[in-house]
N, C-alpha and C positions, 0 to 999 in steps of 0.2 A: 630494603622494604619501603614499598609505596605505598602508604596510607589512602585509603578513600572511605567516603562515606558510604554506609552500608543500609540495605533495608530489605524488606520481605519480597520475594521475586515476585515479578507482576505489579507491585504496589506504585513502582515508578509509572508504569504505563498504565494504568489504571487511573491515577490522579491525574494525570496532564488529558488522557481521554477525557473525564468529566470536566475539567475545564475548560478544554477546547470546545465540547457539544454544548457548552454553554454560552459561547460567545456570539453566535451568529444572530444578526440584525438585519432588519429590512425596514426602510423608510426609518421611523422615528420610535420602532419598539423590537423587543427582544424576542427572538424566534427560536424557543428551547427545541433540543432533538425530541423527537416521538417514538423513541425506543428504550427500553429498560438499558440502564447502564451502569457497570457493578462498581463498588465504592471499594478504595483499598482498605486493609486492614485498619481497626484504629489501635491495635495495641501488639506489642510483638515481644520477644525475648531475643536477645542477639547472643551468642556465646562461644567460646573456644577455650581449649585447656590450654594452660599456659604453664610453663616454669621459669620462675624466677630465683637467682643464686642467692639475692639479698633483696631486702624490703626497699620497694620503689613507689614512687609518687605519680599519679597519673589524674589526668580530667576526661572524662568521658562526656563528650561533647553530644549532644542530641538535639534534634527537632523534636520536642513534645517534652514530657515530664517524666520521672520516674527513679527508680534505684539501681544499685550496682551490689552484686554479690562476688564474694571471693569465696567459692566453694558454696560451704551452705550458710557462711557467716553475711549478714547483710552489713557494707561498710559505709553507706551513704548515698547521696542524692547524686544523678546524673548532673555536669554542668560544674562541679565545685572539685576542688582539689582533695583527692583520696590517698590513704597509706595502704598499697598491696603489701600482703606479707610475702615473706620469703618460701620457696615451696611448689609443688606440681597440683595443681587444681583447676576447677572449670571457673573462668571468669567470665560472668554474665551481666546485661543491663535489662532491665525491663522497662519499656517505655510504651507510654501512652501519647497517642497525638489525632484529636479529634478534627483538627483544622484541614492538615494535608494526608501526611502518613509517617510513621514511624520512621527515623534513623539514627544511627550513631557513627561517632569518630573518634579515632584514637590514633594518635601518631607520637609514640616515644621509640628510642634506639631499641627496647626490648618488646614492644606491644604496639601492633597497626591492626586497625579495621580492613579487611580485603576478602575477596571471594572465598578464602577459605574458612571464614568464621560461617556459622550455622545460625539460621534465623528458624523461629517455632513458634509453638503457642504452649506453653506449659510443658513442653516434650513432645508434642503432637506436630503433625505435618510440618516435620524436620527438612529443611532443604538448604542448601547451601546459600547463603547472602548474597544478594546481586549489587552491583556497585559500576561506577562507569568513571574512567580517567578525568571526564570534564568535571568531576566534583573530589578533588583532590586537597583541599583547605579547610581548615576550619571554620572560616568565614563563609564557605559555598553553602549553598541552601540547595538540596533536588528538587525541591518544589517549584524552583524559579529556572525554567527551562534555557539551555545555554546557547542563545542565538548570537550568531554576530551582527554587525550594523555598521554600514558605510552611510557617508554622506552623498547624497543625489542630488542634482540641481535640475530645474526644468531648463529643458532645450529652446524653448519661447515662451513668451507670455503676450496676452493680448487684451487689452482695454477694452471693456463693453458695458456701458451703459454706467462709467465711472466706477467699474469694478474689473477684477483682474482672473481670466481663465490661463491658467499654467498647463504647459504641455510639456511632461516629463520624456516625451520620445518614445518609450517602450513601457508595457505593462509591467508593474511593479508592485512590491507591497511593503510597507511600514508605517511608521508614526510622521505625522506632522506637527512641525513646533510653529506657533502662532506669536509671535509678536505683536501685542497690541497696546492701546491705552485706554484708561477708561474714558476718556472723552468719544473714544471709536463707538461707544455703545456695543451691542450684539453685534457677534462676526457669526457668518453662516456659512459653512463649508460643505460644496457638493461636490462628490467624488464621481467620475465616470471611469469605465472601459473605453468610452467612446467620446468625443467633443459633444455628440449631440446629449448623452446621457448627463455629463457634466452640467449642461447648461438648461438641463430640463429640472426645474427646482420641485416641480409636482411628482415626477415619476423617477428622478434618480434613487436607487436602491440604497446608497450610502450616502447620509449627511451626517452634519454636527452642529449643533446651534450654540456656543460658546457666550456665557454670560460678561455684561460689561467687567474689567478688571485691568488691573495693571500687571503688565509682565508676561513673561511667556509662559503660554498653554502649550501642554503635549497631548496630542489627541490619541486614543488609540490606533493601533497599528490596523491597516486597510488596505485593501487592493485599489489600485488606480492607475491611469495614465494619465487621465486628465483632473485638476481641480480647479473648481469656481470659488471663490472666496470675495464674499461679500460682508462690508461694514456698514453700519448705519451713517457713518462718517469717516471718511478717511481711507486710507490702505494698509492693513495689517501686512507685517515682515511673515517672509514664510522662509521654513528651512524644512529638509527632510531629511529620511533617511531609510535604506532599504532593509529590512530584516532577513535574515537568511541564514542558512547552513552550509558552512564551506563544503565544495565536494569538486573533486577535478574529474572532469571528463577524461576517459579513458580510451573510449571508444571515439573513431573519427569513420568519415565515408565521402569521398571524392570521385565524381565520375563526369562522363560528357555531357550530362545533364545540368546547364547551369543552373536552374531553378531550383534544382533539388538543395543544392547548396544554403538557400534561404527557407526552404522547408526544414531541412535538418534544423537550422538555427531556431524558428519558431517553435518545434518540437521540444526541443532541449531546452528552451527557457520557459515553457509550461511545464515540463516534468522537474526542473528546479525550482520554479516557485511553489511547486505545490509538494514538494518533498520538505517537511517540517518536523513537527514532532512525529507525524506519522505521515503517510502518502493521503492527501486529502483528495478531493474531487475537483473542486476548483478555489480559488482565493478570494472571490467577490461574495457568491450568493451563500451557497452552504458552508462551507470550508468544515465540512463534514468528514467523517471516514465512513466510506461504504465499502462493503468487500468486493461487488464487482469491479468497482472503479481501481480498488486497491490491487487485485489481482493483476491487472494488464499494468500497473507500476511495478509491479515486484518486476516483469517482465522486462521492462524497460531498465529498470534499475540495474538489475543483472548486466547488462550489456553496455549501457552507459558509464556507469560511475563503479560497477562492480559492487554495489550495495549489498551489505548484510545488516547493517543497525538499523537502518529504518525499517527495512523488511522485518526482522524480529520484533522491534517495538509495534509494527502494525498490526502483526499477527496476534500479540501477545493482548493490545488494546481490543482487538475485534472478538476474540474469545473469551475475553474476559473471565469469569470464574464459574465453575459449575455450581450446583445444576442449573439446566435450560428451562426457561417457561416460553419461549419463543424465538423465533428464528434470528440469525444476526440480522441487523437493520430490519426485522420483520418479514425478510425474502427469504423464502425458501430455498432459490437456487445462491441468495449471496452465503449461506448456512453451508452449501455444498462446494462451493467454489473454495471454501477452507481446507479441503482436503488436498487437491492437487497444489494447491500453493505453498502447503509444507513439504509435501513431496518434491515439488521441483526446487524448491529453497534446498533441501538437502541434496537431492542431484547435484545441484552446483556447487553447493557449499561442503558437503560432507559432514555437517556440522551436527551429529549426532545428539551432542549434550542439549543442544536446542530444542530437537524433537523430545528427548526425553522430559524438558521442563514443561512441555504443554501436554504432554500425554495424557493425563487426568483429562482436561478440556476437550481435547479431541476424542476420546473414547467417549465421555459422555456427551458431548455433541452427535456423536454417530448414532448413539442410544435414542438421542432425541430425536433424530432425523426418522430412524427406521421405527420407531414406537408410534409415530405419524402417517404410515403408510396404511393404502386401503388393505383390508384384511382379507381380501378375497383376490385381488391381483398382484399386491406386492408392489404397487406404483404409488409414486408421489402424486398425492390429491391434498386440494385447499381445504385446511382445516381452520375453523375459526381464528381470525387474527392473522393469519397468514396472506403474504402477497405472493401471486405468484406472476413474476415481473417478466425476466428473459431479456424485454428490450421496448424499446419506445416504438411499439408497432401493431398493425392490423394484426390479431392472431385469434384463431381459435380457442377459446381457452373453458368451454363447455365441458369439462369433462376432464380425465388425466392429461395431461400436456406432454407430448412426445420429448420434447429439449428436455422437461424436468427429468425425464425417465432416463435421457442418456447421460444428464449430469449424476444420477445415482448410480447410474452402469461404472462412473467414472471414480465414485466415491468407495464401490466395492474394489474395484482395481488398484486404487491408492492405498486401501488398507491392507489387502494382499501385500502390496510392496512394504509398508511401514510396521506391519504388523509383528514381526521380530523385534522391533525395538520398543514398540509401544508395550509388548507384553513381559517384557522383560524388568524383574525388580532394580530399583537402584543397587547398585554396588556397596555403597555406603550406608543408605538408611534403609534398605530392603522392603519392605512394604508399608513401613511407619508412614501414616497420613497419607498413602495414596487409596483413593475410593473411585468407584464406579457410580453413576447414577443410575437407580432403575428407571425404565423407559418413562418419561415424561412425568414422575410422580415426585421426584427429587427426592425418592428415598433411597439413603446411604447403605451400599455394598460394599465390605471391605476388599480390596484388591485381590486378598489370598485366598477368599471365597469365592471370585469368579468363576464363571464357566469356562473350559478350555476355550482357545481361539476360536472363533468361528472361521467355518468353510468361506473365506470371502471370494475365493476363485469360483466357486460353485454357484453362490448367490452372484456373481457377475455374468457367469454363462448361462444361467437360467433366465436372468433378467434379459440378456440379448437376444436370447431366443423367443420371449415374449414380445418384445420392440418389435423384433422383425415379424412375427405372425399379426401384431394387432396395429402396426402404424404404416408399415411398409406397402404402398400402393403400386404394385407391378403395372399398372395401366399407366400413372401418373410419373411413372420412375422415380419416386420420390418417397420421403415419408410424410404424411400426412400431420396437422397440428395436434388430433386428436379424433378417435372415433366414435365419441359419445354422442355427436351431435348428429350426425351422418351427413354433414357436410363435405367432409373430406377434402377440407380445405389445406392448402399447402402454402408454407411459408419458408422464407429462407432457413430459419433459425435452427430447427431440429435439422436440418441437411447438413449442415456447416456443422454443427457437432458431431454428426454421424463420422466426417472426416477426421475431424481435429481428434476425437477419442477412439478413432480405429474401431467402431461400431460397424461400421459398412466397409464389405470386403473391395477389393481393387474395381473388381466389375462395376459394382453399385456406386462406387464413388465416382466413376466415368459417367454412369448415366446421371448421378446426381448434378456433374457438372456441366452437362448438355440439356438436362432438362429443367434444371433449378435456377443455378448460377449463372448460365447464359440464356436465361428466358425473361426476357423483358414482363412476360405477362405475370410472372411475379415479384409481389410488390417490391420494389428496392429498398435496401437500408438507406436510412438517413444519418444516424448517429455515428461518429467516428468509433464510439463503443463496441458496436456490432461489426461495423465493418472492419475492423482489425481482425476480428475472427474468420469474415468472409476472405479477407485477403489471405490472412494464413492458409484457409482451405485451398484456395487458389493455387497458392507455392507450394504446399504439399502434394497436390495433382500436377507440378510440373508445369504451371502457366505463370511463371515468374514475369513474363512483358506484360501480361496481363495488369499485375499488382503493379509494375512500375508505371504503365500509363495511368492506372487510377491514382496512385500516390500525386502524380503530377498535376490531374484534372484536380480532385478534391482538395488536398492540401495546396496544391498551386493555386485552387480558386480562393482560398482564404489569403495565401500572400497576393494575389492581386485585387483582393480588397482590402488591403493595409493591415493586414493581422500581424502582430509583433509576438503573439504566442498562439499557441494552437487554440481552436474554439471547441464548444460543446458539440456544436452542429453546424454543418455547413450544406444549404440547399442552395445550388446554383440558379434556382428558377426565382429565387427572391433579389431583391437591390435594395440598395440604401441601407434606411435603419432597418427594414425588413428583415435584415440577418442578424437582428437585435432581438427580434422576439421570441419568446418560449415561455410554456407552460400560463400563458394566458396574460403575460407582462410585457410591457413594452421595451424593458431591457433586460429579461429574463435570460436569454442566454449567455452562459458564460462567456467571455473571450479569453479566459486562461483555463483551460480544462484539461486534468491529467491524463484522462482518455484519449485525448487528440492527439497523444505523441507517440503513437501506433509505429510510424514509420521508420524510426530509430530500431525497433524492436524487427521489422520487416526486411530492413537492408542488411542488419548484423548476422539474424538466425538465420534469413533464407538465402540471401542476395549474396552474402559473403559465405553462408554457411557453416557457422561454428557452434557445436552444441555439445554438453558434455555427453558419454555414453555410460558412466560409471559413477557413482559418489564423489562430490568432492572435485571432479573431471580429471580425476585420476587417468581417466581415458578419453579421448575426444576427439571429435570427427571435425574435419573441415571440407565442406562439401559444395564449392560456390556453383552457384546459377547465376551467370552474368544476364540472361534475359537480354533484353535489346541494347544493354551498355557495350559500348565497342572498347571501353576501357574504363577502371574503376580502380580505387586504391582506399585500402580498408585496414584498421587497427581495432581487433575486437578482444575484449578481456575473456579469459577463460580460468577457472580455477584461481590459482594464485599468480596466473601469469597472464600473457597476450598473445596473439597473432597477428603479422603483418603478412597482407594479402594485397597483390599486384597484378590485376590483368589487364591484358594489352592484345586487341584483338587477336585471340587464341592462344596467347603465352601466358602461362601463369608462373607466377612467382611466390611462394610462400615460406614463411620464416615464424617458428615459435620458440619463445624464451623459456617455455617446461617440455618435459617429456611426456610420451603417452598419446601422441596426435597421430590420426590416419588422415592422409589425404585421399579422397575419393573424386575423382576425375575422370570423364569418359570412359567408366568403367574400369578404371586401374584402383588398386588400392595400396597407397605408398606411404609408408612410415616416413614420419616427421622427424628428425633427430632433432634434440635440442639445439637450439643457437645455430643451425646450419639451414642456410637458404636451399630450399627444393626448387627446381626450376623444370618447366614441364611444358610441352607445346611447339 
């Protein structure tokens, strides 16, 4: 029996989400998040039926204050020795915690807290308690996130005007420890992702001013590669640590393109640095959880480290708790990304229990989205407080935006897949505590009284027909941004979505590829964020060589400019410190951004060609597309195992360590027996 601290499901994620989004800083001020964030429950009852052959003594450890019951009898306070009577009864602990969130821990030979306990509020909203192996001792605190730390040292240091600039060689994240004496006076620290930023005392994003005192001062964990330290007198000592979550790379990809190895390294480093409590956008500037950024991290995480934990935490943090009064991150498209995110997680993991755990939020979010559609057209439109984003790009948004409608189409398609899970009452708790929320009002509707399952497939078909009628321009061979303004402007975004979400048929996809994706007159995409989607669309239409060329030129350009992790944006027309400018700030461009890790997904999902074909990857496909590579070797995680692929000038060798795989190669479909290498060509 392994005891663990337990809490109400979602409280851990909501608390750490709240803490994380209160930490951002710029220059010398705090920069709190701009959207609504749910708080964890302040009180909770934890209970389980037990049977004791004889009386026993326990201590119910708790973060918070409260009392313990044995059946209907109150027997004392949490945190103190208690005498339990013999017999069979429900043991429960009522706990309140205003500072963090309620949690309890019991570890005796007869009784231990774990995921079999029930968490609820006076009998309502009953769910199995949540827990983690990371919190398995009485002295642990779930409110302290369990990061790991290792000492790191600068690779060089340079004296500048009597002060020291340290270069740690790689983008990193963690706390600095400054050893100073009172005689040194105030110590000023300037952090930089680049040398120029660290030395720019006026515009460096992150800095700290340490008052005169004796002894070692520990700074907040921050992002940096370079650190410039100034004291009024003398030179303080410096040590540093990297703060991280241990995660082993399962995927690898090596080919005849030498630069690709360095590209893979900067993408993997950016991913790992941003894989923390949740998937962050970047480690220097925002350090926030954006649903669009996270959606791409889910993709990379599945393939690089076969992640499930961070994905689940991130989805829960973004969903928060129903009811909803604004879109996730205030962005309509970011709310809609949650649906394919959950569906793709389920397809990769088969984790139906997680889908069940967030179904109330998903259903409430679905009704929130559909409550804000235009009453006449059924289209997504901008309501007060909504941000219609899609990408940092010139786009005609003077009316219903086509890209938004295609995302809505994907929401309907996702609900069609997930509906059997979402609409099934919990086998242990039935409909107790399960509610939907009437569209946009916050009015509670008990689960049992909800109408029958909607015709999601019918809604998807109806919406697709409307999109084709209103947004497809046969003369331009493309989807226009919007019809409302009369401009019939074409950008790449809706056309890319039409390919990725199977709204466009094969003939239309070929037209889009020729008249949009290969048309220099259509404004190019400059962010790695949407560039990933464009490259996915090219791969989907059989243009792998183009994908490989672009990875070389775009991410290779970052490497050529000294990147040690993937950037938020790269514009080859810029030079020098111009690469660091963004959002009107001199160093606004993040040089370690999660959405820059896309090549890992492109190479494993499309070039190696590995993807699930049924939930949990009980069946999966291996459909390599070598493109212009004459040889490559790849290891790709799938389900509970992995696939090894070797390609050499037309010859292919594939081995999977789990059953259920089918190799698709040059028109052939070849079963992949478990642990037996298949060679062809």
